[in-house]
Structures are given as structure tokens and as C-alpha cells.
C-alpha positions in Angstrom: 119.1 77.1 83.0 121.3 75.1 80.6 121.0 71.3 80.7 124.1 70.8 82.9 122.9 73.2 85.5 119.4 71.7 85.4 120.7 68.2 86.0 123.1 69.2 88.8 120.3 71.2 90.5 117.9 68.2 90.3 120.7 65.9 91.6 121.3 68.2 94.5 117.7 67.6 95.4 116.6 71.2 94.6 114.2 72.5 92.1 115.5 73.7 88.7 113.5 75.8 86.3 111.8 72.7 84.9 111.9 68.9 85.3 114.9 67.6 83.3 113.8 65.6 80.2 116.0 62.7 79.2 115.7 61.4 75.6 117.9 59.7 73.1 117.1 58.0 69.8 118.7 54.9 68.3 120.8 55.6 65.1 118.2 53.8 63.0 115.6 56.4 64.0 117.7 59.3 62.7 116.9 58.4 59.1 113.2 59.0 59.5 111.7 62.5 58.7 109.4 62.1 61.7 112.5 62.2 64.0 113.6 65.7 62.8 111.9 67.7 65.6 113.0 65.2 68.2 116.6 65.4 67.1 116.5 69.1 67.2 115.2 69.0 70.8 117.9 66.5 71.8 120.6 68.7 70.4 119.3 72.0 71.9 117.1 71.3 74.9 117.2 67.7 76.2 118.8 67.0 79.6 120.9 63.9 78.9 123.5 62.0 80.8 126.4 61.2 78.5 128.2 57.9 79.1 132.0 58.1 78.8 134.5 55.2 78.8 137.9 56.6 79.8 138.9 53.2 81.3 139.6 50.2 79.1 137.9 47.4 81.2 138.7 44.8 78.6 137.0 41.4 79.2 135.7 41.8 82.8 138.8 43.6 83.9 141.2 41.5 81.9 143.3 42.8 79.1 142.0 41.2 75.9 142.7 40.6 72.3 139.2 40.4 70.7 138.2 39.1 67.3 135.0 37.8 65.7 134.0 35.8 62.6 130.8 34.9 60.8 130.5 31.1 61.1 127.2 30.8 59.2 125.4 33.2 56.9 121.9 32.6 55.4 121.2 35.8 53.3 117.9 37.4 54.2 117.4 35.1 57.2 120.2 35.1 59.8 123.9 35.0 60.4 125.9 33.4 63.3 128.9 35.1 64.8 131.7 33.6 67.0 133.2 36.2 69.3 136.5 35.5 71.0 138.4 37.2 73.8 142.0 36.0 74.4 143.2 36.9 77.9 145.9 36.0 80.4 143.4 33.5 81.7 143.0 31.9 78.4 140.3 32.1 75.7 136.6 32.9 76.3 134.2 32.7 73.4 130.5 33.2 72.6 128.2 32.6 69.7 125.4 34.9 68.8 122.7 34.6 66.1 121.4 37.7 64.3 118.3 37.9 62.2 118.3 40.1 59.1 114.7 41.3 59.5 115.3 43.7 62.3 116.4 47.4 62.3 118.4 46.9 65.6 122.0 45.6 65.3 121.9 44.8 69.1 118.9 42.5 68.8 120.4 39.0 68.8 120.1 35.6 70.4 122.9 34.1 72.6 123.6 30.5 71.5 126.7 30.3 73.9 127.9 32.9 76.4 131.5 33.5 77.3 131.5 31.9 80.7 129.8 28.6 79.9 131.5 26.1 82.3 132.7 26.0 85.9 136.2 25.6 84.6 135.9 28.9 82.7 134.4 30.5 85.9 137.4 29.3 87.9 139.8 30.7 85.4 138.1 34.1 85.5 138.1 34.1 89.3 141.8 33.3 89.5 143.0 35.5 86.6 145.8 37.9 87.3 144.5 41.5 87.2 146.6 44.3 86.1 146.0 48.1 86.4 143.3 49.3 84.1 144.6 51.8 81.5 143.0 55.3 81.6 142.6 57.8 78.7 142.5 61.2 80.3 143.2 63.1 77.1 140.1 61.6 75.4 138.1 62.1 78.5 138.9 65.8 78.6 138.1 66.2 74.9 134.7 64.5 75.3 133.8 66.7 78.3 134.7 69.7 76.2 132.5 68.5 73.4 129.5 67.9 75.8 129.9 71.4 77.2 126.7 72.5 79.1 124.4 70.2 77.0 124.1 67.7 79.7 126.1 65.8 82.4 128.7 63.1 81.8 128.8 59.8 83.6 132.0 57.7 83.7 131.2 54.1 83.0 132.5 51.6 85.6 132.8 47.8 85.4 130.2 46.2 87.6 132.0 42.9 88.0 129.0 40.8 89.1 126.6 42.4 86.6 129.1 41.8 83.8 129.5 38.2 84.9 125.8 37.2 85.0 125.2 38.9 81.6 128.0 37.0 80.0 127.7 33.7 81.7 125.6 30.6 81.1 122.3 31.6 82.8 121.4 28.0 83.5 124.5 27.6 85.7 125.8 31.0 87.0 123.2 31.6 89.7 123.6 28.0 90.8 127.3 28.6 91.4 126.5 31.0 94.2 125.0 28.0 96.1 127.4 25.3 95.0 130.6 27.1 94.5 130.5 30.1 96.9 134.3 30.2 97.4 135.0 30.6 93.7 132.3 33.3 93.5 133.7 35.2 96.5 137.2 34.9 95.1 136.1 36.5 91.8 134.2 39.3 93.6 137.0 40.1 96.0 139.6 40.3 93.2 137.5 42.0 90.5 135.9 44.6 92.8 139.3 45.3 94.4 140.5 46.1 90.9 137.5 48.4 90.3 138.2 50.3 93.5 141.8 50.7 92.7 140.9 52.1 89.3 138.4 54.6 90.9 141.2 55.8 93.1 143.5 56.2 90.1 140.7 58.1 88.3 140.4 60.5 91.3 144.2 61.2 91.1 143.9 61.7 87.4 141.0 64.1 87.6 138.5 61.6 86.0 135.0 61.9 87.5 133.2 62.7 89.7 130.0 61.3 88.2 129.9 57.5 87.7 127.5 54.9 86.5 127.1 51.1 86.4 124.4 48.8 84.9 122.9 45.4 85.4 121.4 45.6 89.0 118.2 44.2 87.6 120.0 40.9 87.3 120.9 40.9 91.0 117.4 41.2 92.4 114.3 39.0 92.1 113.6 36.9 90.2 117.3 36.3 89.6 118.6 36.7 93.2 116.8 36.8 96.5 117.5 39.0 99.6 119.9 36.5 101.2 122.1 36.2 98.1 121.9 40.0 97.6 123.2 40.5 101.1 126.1 38.1 100.7 127.2 38.6 97.1 126.1 42.1 96.1 125.8 44.5 99.1 129.3 44.3 100.7 131.2 44.4 97.4 129.1 47.2 95.9 129.4 49.2 99.2 133.2 48.9 99.1 133.3 50.2 95.5 130.7 53.0 96.2 132.6 54.1 99.4 135.6 54.5 97.2 133.6 56.7 94.8 132.5 58.9 97.7 136.0 59.1 99.1 137.1 60.8 95.9 134.1 63.2 96.1 132.1 61.3 93.5 128.5 60.2 93.0 127.0 57.0 91.5 124.0 56.5 89.3 122.8 53.0 88.6 120.6 51.4 85.9 118.1 48.9 87.3 115.0 47.6 85.5 112.3 45.4 87.1 111.0 44.9 90.6 113.4 47.0 92.6 110.9 48.7 94.9 111.9 46.6 97.9 115.5 47.3 97.3 115.5 51.1 97.0 116.5 51.6 100.7 119.2 48.9 100.4 120.6 50.6 97.3 120.8 53.9 99.2 122.5 52.2 102.2 125.1 50.7 99.9 125.9 54.1 98.5 123.8 54.6 95.4 123.1 58.3 94.7 120.7 58.0 91.8 118.7 55.3 90.0 116.8 54.8 86.8 114.5 53.8 85.1 112.1 53.0 88.0 109.6 51.0 86.0 105.9 51.0 86.8 103.8 47.8 86.5 103.7 45.5 84.6 107.4 46.0 83.7 108.4 46.7 87.3 106.8 47.3 90.7 107.8 50.9 91.4 105.2 53.1 93.0 106.9 56.4 92.2 105.2 58.4 94.9 106.2 55.9 97.6 109.7 55.7 96.2 110.0 59.5 96.5 108.8 59.2 100.2 111.3 56.4 100.9 114.5 57.7 99.3 113.7 61.0 97.6 115.8 62.8 100.2 118.9 60.8 99.4 118.7 59.8 95.7 118.0 61.3 92.3 115.0 59.4 90.9 114.6 59.1 87.1 112.2 57.5 84.8 108.8 55.8 85.3 107.6 56.4 81.7 106.6 53.1 80.2 108.1 53.5 76.8 108.1 49.7 76.3 104.4 50.3 75.6 104.7 53.3 73.3 103.9 51.0 70.4 100.4 50.4 71.8 99.7 53.7 73.6 97.9 56.8 72.4 99.4 60.2 72.6 97.0 61.1 75.4 98.0 58.0 77.4 101.7 59.0 77.0 100.8 62.5 78.1 98.9 61.1 81.2 101.9 58.9 82.2 104.2 62.0 82.1 101.7 64.0 84.1 101.4 61.2 86.8 105.2 60.9 87.1 105.7 64.6 87.5 102.9 64.8 90.1 104.4 61.9 92.1 108.1 62.8 92.2 109.0 66.3 90.9 108.2 68.5 93.8 111.3 69.6 95.6 113.6 68.5 92.8 115.5 65.2 92.8 113.6 63.9 89.7 114.2 63.6 85.9 111.8 62.3 83.3 113.2 59.3 81.5 111.8 56.6 79.2 112.2 53.1 80.7 113.4 51.5 77.5 116.8 52.3 76.0 116.5 55.2 73.4 112.8 55.2 74.3 112.4 51.8 72.5 113.7 52.9 69.1 116.7 50.6 69.5 114.5 47.5 69.3 111.9 48.2 66.6 111.3 45.6 63.9 110.1 47.8 61.0 109.4 51.3 59.7 105.8 51.3 60.8 106.8 50.6 64.4 109.4 53.3 64.3 106.9 55.9 63.2 104.6 55.0 66.0 107.4 55.3 68.6 108.5 58.6 67.2 105.0 60.0 67.5 104.7 59.1 71.1 108.2 60.3 71.9 107.0 63.7 70.6 104.0 63.4 73.0 106.4 62.6 75.9 108.5 65.7 75.2 105.5 68.0 74.8 104.0 66.8 78.1 107.3 67.1 80.0 107.5 70.8 78.9 103.9 71.4 79.6 103.6 69.9 83.1 107.3 70.1 84.3 107.7 73.9 85.0 108.5 74.7 88.6 106.7 75.3 90.9 104.8 72.0 90.0 101.1 72.5 89.8 99.8 69.1 88.6 
């Protein structure tokens, strides 16, 4: 099987030739000689989902003019950047601090997030929302480039997920309690815009595989069951129903303690989920997850790559063996590291990178050894 067929077979809850193995490396890792064999595997054998962005979601669905400037630079120590979005609802700005002593350009500290005050939240909720521009030509070209090396996912705006990641964390969750009308107004307008965009994508031939991120910010400890039921479930289900009406499927990204929410995710129209973290990073019992929703959802992950810095190759091998044993039978499962790019996007120095790369090799080798169907571990 090629990677596209392998992933589609697994997502159809049938057994492919082997368990699909997802793996990507951060750009910084590509410079290391120890990454050569892994990069060759990624290019020729890995079973990856490729994230495409044929829709310009702007700033939370608003057309934006963006610019940034360095407002402080201490060479060898840190720099501070002001990031500005200018929209029809006015200006929204953030300030981030970046240390020089890290390999990851995405590792920074928020000093101020874009939605910092209730007045800014109100402006976002009431903002006029125009049609989202689509780029079908680029989408088709990217699909052609992917070929049968994997399966593409069209990135959608998750309005609430975007909000809580870009708002003042000390205030935004309180607004659900103190300002519910404003929050519902935002969710109604923003998710209506997303649903309309999905319908336009269906007419344009964009899809049918979609993805959103940030559900880990919408479950405990951030939000409890009552808030989830009021502010997440109905709006997500409306969007997900739209995906299904055009013949699509949805895969979500959700870290953390999601075990108690798996059935709710399925009920609101989620067709696949990753990375299903085991303790201590999450609370997922993969075997139980397979029993609960394995007949409805593609399950992916459960490999604790956050700990690759401290694990031996044998421990990595054992974690892969356990995951395959718990969830691979019958299909509907892919191996996936829990951390983005298997943790290589957050390393601090060369020594850490080499350790990660060694354990990523162990992860791949174990997946190939134990993942052939019929599963016998």
C-alpha cells in the first residue's frame, strides 16, 4: 500500500498492510546528520497528514493587515516583538518575548495577547464578517505535490479555540460567566462564517478532509462539562454537521485529559482525534478509548514523545508495542508522537536534539516491527 491508501484504509476502520506511522521533524532537526535516515523515511515511507490552508482566515475570520516590529533587542539574550492586526473592527496587538538561546523560533513568551480587554472582546464579537477568500488553484497544486505520500487535511478556523489562545487567559474564561451574551454573539457569528465557508469549499471542490486544533483549551482544567455543553458542543456540532453534509470528515487535535470527552466528541461529529496522551501528560487509556469510540473514530497517537529526552530506546520501543497492542486490531489507528514534530520543535540545544533523533529512530523501527497486520503483539 502507498501512504494515502494506508491512511484511508485505517480511517475507514479497516486493517491496512501495517499500522500507519506519522512522523515529522522540525526544520532545525534537518541540519543534523543523525536525522538523515529519519528524513529518508519521512520522504518515502511515513504516513503523514499534510495540513493545507486554502482559506485565508485572517485574524479570527476578519480580513487583516498585519505587521510587526522589534521594540527591544538585547543581543544574545532576548528580543521583544509587537505584532499588530488592523481589521474592520479596529486594531488588535500582542507583544511576545523571544530568547536567543533556543533552537525553536516558535518558543516564546506572551507579554500581551491580542484580545486583552472586554472592549476588545466586544469589538471582535460585533465585527462585520465577510466571505472568506479561497485559493483553489494553490490547493490543487499542493494536492498534486502530495500525491500518494499521505493524506491532506484542510485547516479550518476553530473560532473559540483561536479566541482562547489569543486572549488574555486571566480574563477570557471569566467572560463565559460574566459576559455570556457577548460570548454567544461571537460564537454565533464566527461559527456561522466558518459553516458558510465550508459550504463554499464544498462547491469549489475543496476538501473533503478537514482539521481543527485547540480542543485541549476547551476541556478541564480550562472548561468544565457545563461550559463545554453550552459554549462548545452546539457550535462545533453545527460546523461539523456542515462538514458531513458536503461528504467530509473532521480530525481534531486535542492534548490533555480528554478521556471523559471522547464520546461527546463523537456525538458532536468528530471523525478522528490525536494525540491521545497517556499519563502524566493526559489521561487516555488507549485500550478503553478503542472500546468506547473505536468503531466511530480514527484514533492516533499515545506515544509520549514529550519524554523522549529522558527515555531509553527500549522504553520507546515498549510504548509503541503497547499502543499497537491496545488499538491497532481492526484498523482505525495510527501511531503518532504526542508532541509536535516528535518534540524536535522545542529543543534547547544540539545535545537534546541528538537524543530526540535517536529515540525517533527507535519509534519508527518499533512501528515497523510490531505494526504489520494481522497484529500479533
